N, C-alpha and C positions, 0 to 999 in steps of 0.2 A: 293190847294188854299183855304183860309179861306172865308167863305161866308159872305155876308153883314149882315145877321141876327146874326151870331156869333160875328162879330165885334161890332155890336150895343149892344149885350148882355155884352160883355167884357167891353165896355165903361161905361155902366150903373152900372156894378159891381164895377168898379174902382172908380166911383163917390161916391158910398156908402161906400167905404173902405179907407177913407182919414184920419182916426184917430180922436182924440178929436177936437171939434170945439169951445167949450166954454172955457172961461178963467179958470173955475174951473176944467174942464176935462184936459186941458193942464197942469195945475199945478200938478194935481194928477199923470198924466203920467210921468211928469218930475221927480217925486220922486220914481218911480218904482225901480230904481237901488239901492236906499238906503235901501230897505227892508232887503236884506240879503247880499249884496255886491258881489254876484257871477258874476255880469257883469264886474267887475274890473279885469284887467289882473294880473296874478301872478307876472309879472315883475315889478309891482309897489310897492310891499312890500318887503323890504330887507330880511325878514325871509323866504319868499317864494323863493326869488332869491337864497339864500344859499341852500335851499333844492333842487332846480332845478340843481344847479351846482354839488351838491353831487350825485344826481341820474344820471346826465349826465356822471360823472366820472365812476360810477358803470356800465353803459351801454357800454361805449367804451374805458375807460381807458384814458391815456394821450398820447399826441403826435400823434394824428390821423389826417387823411385828414379833411380839413375844412367842406367839404360837409357832411361827415359822422358825424362829431361833431355837425353840425347844425341839422341834422335829429335826433340825439340822444337828443339834447337839446329840440327839439319839443316834443319828446316822454316824456321826463322828465316833461316838463311844463304841458302836458296833465295829467300825473300821479298825479302831485301836485294839479292840478285843480280838478281831481276826488276825491282826499282825502278831499279837501275843501268842495266839494258838499256833500259828504257823512257825513261830520261833521255837516253841516247845517241841513241835514235831521235828524241826530241823535238828535240834539238840538231841532228840531221841535217836534219830538216824546216825548222827555223828557218834553218839555213845556206843551204839550197837555195832557199827561198822567203821571203825577207825581205819585209816589207810594202812594197807599191808596185812591186816588181820583177816580179810575175807578169804576163806578157804572153802570152796563149794563142794569139796570131796568128803567132808566129814559130817558126822551126825551133829556135831556141835553147831554147825551152820543152821541146821533145821531147828535146833532148840532156840538159837538166837532169833531166828525169823519168827518162830512161834511166840516168843515173849514179846517181840516188837509188835507183832500183829495185834495181840491183846491190848497193849498200851495204846496203839493207834486207834483201835475201835473205841476205847474210852474217850480219847481226845476228840474223836469225830463228833461225839454228842455235843460237845461244847461249840464246835464249829457250826453245826447245824442250827443250834440255838442262836448264835450270833448272826448267821446269815438270815434267819427268819426275822430277828429283831430289826436288822437293817432294812429288809424288804418292806416291812410294815411301816417303818419310819419314813422311808422314801415315798411310799404311797400317801402317808399323812402329809408330808411336805408338799407333794404335788397337788393334793386336794386343797391345802391351805393357800398355796401360791395361785392356783386357778381361781379360788374364791376371792382372793385379794385383788386380782386383775379385773374382776367384773364390776 
């Protein structure tokens, strides 16, 4: 059973973690998804939908069980998502370190590296989620495939 002290501490922490409170903070937080577009689903872009369908076909082929097809589609969506994330990461590196601009002797390099590190940490969250979704979809596909062969 949770103690009264623990409950009070949890409530105090929850009050401190409510997100932005000022109008400026709320408007800034509302624009977070527009920074790199990774929060958008791959199903919203026709180019990505075509890639997902192509990869789904490569995973299971045609005329398969709907459950297996859905699992394969989720694997394909996660794969396309991972490709998108890695492309954004590549573009960040390219933007921060274009050829001929790298000068390791100045403090400007440290500032560039610091800014890049912060952005990479934010993008890493999307990659971890996509990898997790792919892992669970693969497990579900394996279970459905094994069940179908019995």
